[in-house]
C-alpha positions in Angstrom: -45.4 36.2 171.2 -41.7 36.7 172.6 -39.8 39.9 174.4 -37.3 40.8 176.5 -37.7 42.2 179.9 -35.5 43.1 182.8 -35.0 41.2 185.8 -34.4 43.2 189.2 -30.7 41.4 191.0 -31.2 40.4 194.6 -27.9 42.6 195.2 -29.5 45.8 193.2 -28.7 46.1 189.4 -30.8 44.6 186.4 -30.4 42.3 183.8 -32.4 40.9 180.9 -34.2 38.1 180.1 -35.8 36.1 177.3 -39.5 35.6 177.6 -41.6 33.9 175.5 -45.8 33.6 176.2 -48.0 31.0 174.5 -50.8 32.3 171.8 -53.0 32.7 174.7 -51.0 34.8 176.8 -50.8 32.5 180.2 -49.5 29.1 181.2 -47.2 27.4 183.6 -44.1 29.0 183.9 -40.7 27.5 182.8 -37.3 29.0 183.7 -34.4 28.1 180.9 -31.1 28.3 182.6 -28.9 28.8 179.2 -25.9 26.8 178.4 -22.2 28.4 178.6 -23.2 30.3 175.0 -25.0 32.7 176.5 -29.2 33.4 175.4 -28.2 32.3 171.8 -31.1 31.0 169.2 -30.5 27.8 171.0 -32.0 28.8 174.0 -34.5 31.2 172.3 -35.5 28.4 170.3 -36.4 25.9 173.2 -38.2 29.0 174.8 -40.1 29.5 171.8 -41.0 25.8 171.6 -42.1 25.7 175.3 -44.2 28.5 174.6 -45.8 26.6 171.9 -46.3 23.7 174.8 -48.5 26.0 176.6 -45.9 27.6 178.8 -44.3 31.2 179.6 -41.0 30.7 179.1 -37.9 33.1 180.1 -34.5 32.5 179.7 -32.5 35.1 181.3 -28.8 36.6 180.5 -27.1 34.6 183.5 -23.6 36.5 182.4 -24.9 40.0 182.4 -22.2 40.8 185.6 -19.5 39.9 183.3 -20.6 41.3 180.1 -24.5 41.8 179.3 -25.8 40.1 176.4 -23.8 37.3 175.4 -25.0 35.6 172.2 -22.5 33.3 170.7 -22.6 29.4 169.0 -20.8 26.2 169.4 -19.3 26.7 165.7 -16.0 28.3 166.0 -12.9 27.9 168.1 -13.3 32.2 169.1 -16.4 31.7 170.6 -15.5 28.2 172.1 -12.6 30.2 173.9 -14.9 32.9 175.0 -17.4 30.5 176.1 -15.1 28.9 178.6 -13.9 32.1 179.4 -16.9 33.4 181.3 -17.5 29.8 182.6 -14.4 30.3 184.6 -15.7 33.5 185.3 -18.8 33.3 186.6 -19.4 33.5 190.5 -22.0 30.2 191.1 -23.6 31.5 194.5 -24.4 34.9 192.3 -25.6 33.1 188.8 -28.5 30.8 191.5 -29.4 34.2 193.2 -30.1 35.6 189.6 -31.9 32.6 189.0 -34.3 33.2 192.1 -34.4 36.4 191.1 -35.5 36.0 187.4 -38.1 32.8 189.3 -39.8 35.4 191.4 -40.5 37.0 188.4 -41.8 34.5 186.5 -44.2 34.1 189.3 -45.7 37.1 189.0 -46.1 36.9 185.3 -47.7 33.7 185.8 -49.3 33.5 189.1 -49.2 30.0 189.3 -46.6 26.7 189.4 -42.8 27.4 187.7 -40.5 24.7 186.3 -36.7 25.0 185.9 -34.7 23.2 182.8 -31.0 24.3 182.5 -28.5 22.5 180.1 -24.5 21.9 181.2 -23.7 24.9 182.8 -27.7 25.5 183.1 -28.0 21.7 183.8 -25.7 22.2 187.2 -27.2 25.4 187.8 -31.6 23.4 187.7 -29.6 21.0 190.0 -28.8 24.1 192.6 -32.2 25.2 191.9 -33.5 22.0 192.8 -31.7 22.3 196.2 -31.8 26.1 197.2 -35.0 27.4 196.0 -38.9 27.1 196.1 -39.0 26.0 192.3 -41.8 23.3 191.7 -40.1 21.2 189.2 -36.9 20.7 187.8 -34.9 19.4 184.8 -31.4 18.9 184.5 -29.9 18.1 181.0 -26.3 16.8 181.0 -25.1 19.0 184.0 -21.5 19.6 184.4 -19.9 19.3 187.9 -22.6 17.8 189.7 -20.0 15.7 191.7 -19.1 19.3 193.9 -22.6 19.3 195.3 -23.4 16.1 196.3 -24.0 17.3 200.5 -27.2 19.0 198.4 -28.9 16.1 197.6 -30.8 15.6 200.7 -32.2 19.2 200.1 -34.1 18.0 197.0 -37.6 17.8 198.1 -39.3 18.8 195.0 -39.6 16.6 191.6 -35.4 16.7 189.6 -35.6 15.1 186.1 -31.6 14.3 185.1 -30.7 13.6 181.8 -27.0 12.2 181.8 -24.7 11.2 178.6 -22.6 8.2 180.0 -20.0 9.7 177.4 -20.1 13.1 178.2 -16.6 14.5 177.8 -17.0 17.1 180.7 -18.4 14.1 183.2 -15.5 11.3 184.1 -17.0 8.2 184.3 -16.0 8.1 188.7 -18.2 11.7 188.6 -20.8 9.9 187.0 -21.0 6.9 189.2 -20.8 9.3 192.7 -24.3 11.3 191.2 -26.0 8.3 190.3 -25.1 7.0 193.6 -25.7 9.8 195.4 -29.4 10.6 194.0 -30.6 7.4 193.9 -31.2 7.7 197.6 -33.7 10.4 197.1 -37.3 9.5 195.7 -37.6 12.8 194.5 -35.0 12.7 191.8 -35.5 10.4 188.7 -32.1 10.3 186.7 -31.9 8.6 183.0 -28.7 7.6 181.3 -28.5 7.9 177.5 -26.0 5.2 176.4 -23.3 5.9 173.9 -24.2 9.6 174.1 -21.6 12.4 174.6 -22.3 16.1 176.6 -24.8 17.9 174.8 -26.7 15.3 172.8 -29.7 17.3 172.8 -28.5 20.7 171.1 -29.9 21.0 167.7 -27.3 21.6 165.4 -24.4 20.6 168.2 -21.5 18.3 167.0 -22.6 15.7 169.5 -26.4 16.1 168.7 -28.5 12.6 168.4 -32.4 13.0 167.4 -33.2 9.5 169.1 -31.7 10.5 172.2 -32.7 13.8 172.6 -36.4 13.0 171.0 -36.5 11.0 174.4 -35.0 13.4 176.9 -37.5 16.3 175.4 -40.6 13.5 176.0 -39.7 12.8 179.4 -39.0 16.4 180.1 -43.0 17.4 178.7 -44.5 14.5 180.5 -42.4 15.6 183.7 -44.0 18.9 183.3 -47.2 17.9 182.2 -47.5 16.1 185.5 -45.8 18.6 187.8 -46.7 22.0 186.5 -50.4 21.6 185.5 
């Protein structure tokens, strides 16, 4: 079952989130962190799939401070331009705080362990949630600009799984190398590289979607969450 819920922000105001629940209505929670296209069909499908796996999945609207209800695709230049404009105007620290508020709401709904998974911008935020929140486990898919946050690697105590594309057009090779070297020193972090794959290789229907790589990454994520959230 899926529905929209209201989440209270830490500094006042409210924002929405897409909530998908398993058939039994109960299960561990997974906070799904959007790409730069808002809470669109791709994100809702991810939540629905996690619900089928037995999780309570919540995808909050992180662009609400700029424009609530963003739901666009990667199919047109107009949508890409809007997505990059929203990304440029996004306040990262407020985003993390909104995710903490969402995490709190999800914990109240589930009463148990809660993980998080994010893609692109969400992959960056999943990394930061691992460093700055009490989330029980985190998964980052092709997170962008992670080299800007390497000073926070030491703050990550709970398990973090990272999926990185070696040919990611948004993450230069030197940045990839810095991230890889930094996280290698933290035993809580596991990083997998996907050779020859570009950014968003797991986005179904996307330009760079690679089913084999996506299936491998998603299988690793499923095993990871089963291990750390069950």
